[in-house]
N, C-alpha and C positions, 0 to 999 in steps of 0.2 A: 136570762133566756135559757141558757144551758141547763140550769137547775130545774126549770119548769119541764123541759123536754126529758130530763133524766127521770122525773117522777111520772110523766105522762105516757111514755112509750115503753113497750116490752122490748127487752134485749133478746132478739131472736138468735137461737143457736144455728149458725150457718157455716158453710164452707166457702172458701174464696170463689170457687167456680159458680156456686149458687148466686153470690152477690154480682159477679161479672155477667151472669146471664139475665139479670133483672132489667127492667125498663125504668130509666130515670124519668121522674115526673117533676117538672119545674113549675114554680109559681112566679111568672115573669122570668127573670134570670136566676132566681134563687132556687136552690134545691128544696123540694117539698118532701118527697119520699121515693123509695124504690118499690116498683110494682113487681111482686114475685109470688107466684102460686096463689093468686087472689088475696095476698096480704100487702098492706102498706107498711113497708119496713123503713124505719128511721134509725133504729138503734140495734146494734148487733153484738153477739158474743162469739168470738172466733178464736180458735187455737191453730197456731201455725209456727213455722220456723222462720227466724230472721235470716235472710239471704243477702241483704245489703243494708248499709247504714250511711246517713249523711247528716252532719251537724255543722251549722254555721252559727258560731257564738260570737257575734260582733254587734254592731248597731242594729242590724236587721236579723234578729234571732229567728232561725228556722231550722227544722230538722225533720228527717223522715226515716222510717224503717220500711224496707220492702219485705213483705211476708209471703211465704209459699207453703201450702198445705197439700201439695201433689194434685190439686184440682185447678190451680191457677195462682196468680200473684196479685197482691193488692198492697197499697201503701198506707201506713199510718203517717199523718202529717201533723206537725205541731209548730206553733208560732209563739213568739215572745217567751215569757217565762215557762210556758208549757213544755219547752224543749227539755227541761229537767226530767220530765217523765220518761224520756227516751235514752238518756245518756248512759245508764248502767247496762243496757242490753247490747250484745255484740253478735256478730255473724255466727250462726250455728246454734244460738239459743232457741229453745221452744218456749213460746209465750202464749198467755191467754189475754185477749184484749176485749174490753167492753167499751164501746164508744159509739159516737154518732156518725152516720154516713153524711158525706158532703160530695159535691161534684164540682169540677172545674174543667172547662174545655172537653166535656163529655167523658171525663175520667172520674170514676167513683173512688173516693178515698175515705179513710176513717180518721176522725179527730178523737184522741184518747181521753177516756174518763178514768178507767182503771186498767193497769197492766200488771200481770203477775208472771213470774218465771215458772215454768212447769217442766216436768221430766218428759222426754220424748214420747213415752208410752201414751201420754194424754192425746196425741194425734190419733192413734188407733182407737182409743176409747171414744173420742168424739165421732169418728167415722161410724163406729158400731152404734152409737146412740142415735145419730141422724138417720142412718140407713134402716134402723129398726122401725122407724115411722114411715118408711117409703116402700111398702111391699109391692113388688112388681115382678112377675115371672117373665124372663126374657124369651124372645123368639128362639127357635132352634138354631137359626143362623148365628144369632148373638152368642148362644152357648158354644157353638163350634169355634167362633172367633175367640171366645174367652179361653176355651180349652187350648187352642194354639198359642195364645199369649202366655198362659201358665207354663206350657212346655218350653217355649222360647226363653222365658225367665229362668227356668231351672237349667236349661242347657248352657245359657250364657254365664252362669255362675258355677259351672262344674269345676273350673280350675281353682276356684276359691273354696272348694269343699262343700258346695251346695248353697242354698238360699233359704232364709227364714220365711216361714209361712206368713208371719206378720208383715214382712216387707212386700210380699206378693199382694196381700190384702190392701196395703196402703197405696201401692203403685197402680192397681187396676181400678177402673171406674165402674165397679159393680158391687152389689151388696156382699158383705162378708159371708152371709149364709150361702149364697149361690156359689161364691168362690170356693168355700170349704166343701160344698157338695161336689164340685168338679174335681177338686183335689182328691177327695175320697174315692171318686170313680177312677181316677188315674192310678191311685195306689192299688185298688182292687184289680185293675187291668195289668199291673206290673210295669207300667210305663215309667213311673217314678217310685222312689222308696224313701223311707225315713231312717237315716243313719242314727238319728236320735230324735226324741219328740220335738216337733216344731220346726224341723229342718228337712228340706227336700233335696234329693239328688236324682239325676237322670239314669234310668236303667235301659230304656229303649224297647 
């Protein structure tokens, strides 16, 4: 059955927050698909950080990894011999997972097909890739909120010698193009400055 689903369904490139915002559609008590943006999602391709791990390697073999990509958290769950797919990964690893969605007690989780370790920069690349296909100009009030959040991020990191622009882009739920546009405006207004390329500090 898993092999048939593997061939039949597209592995949609999604972020955890997208998956969590979808509507679970059941066939009786069995998970059928996730309804999201007019798509019927069964299989996903996700990049995220491992923030927690549990392995039970006895008669009832079970394991899970909790993943976080700054938009939300979702679990990979494995049963029986499939727990071997999870064992090598530890908290702090950035991984790419291709797997099937399932649900239990209204919780969506992923059963793993392929897991690969990635460098942390893949998180940013995935955000850029996904946001590129979601062009949306925010309202003026949203831009004002975004501006304040960027300023707060920079201020809060002053004692650390500033903040990387990449971190701001990952932390904020807005497209990288719009975030970069607001940062450029703040630089032009002299509210923040770049002590070196890609790093921001507060000027006031």
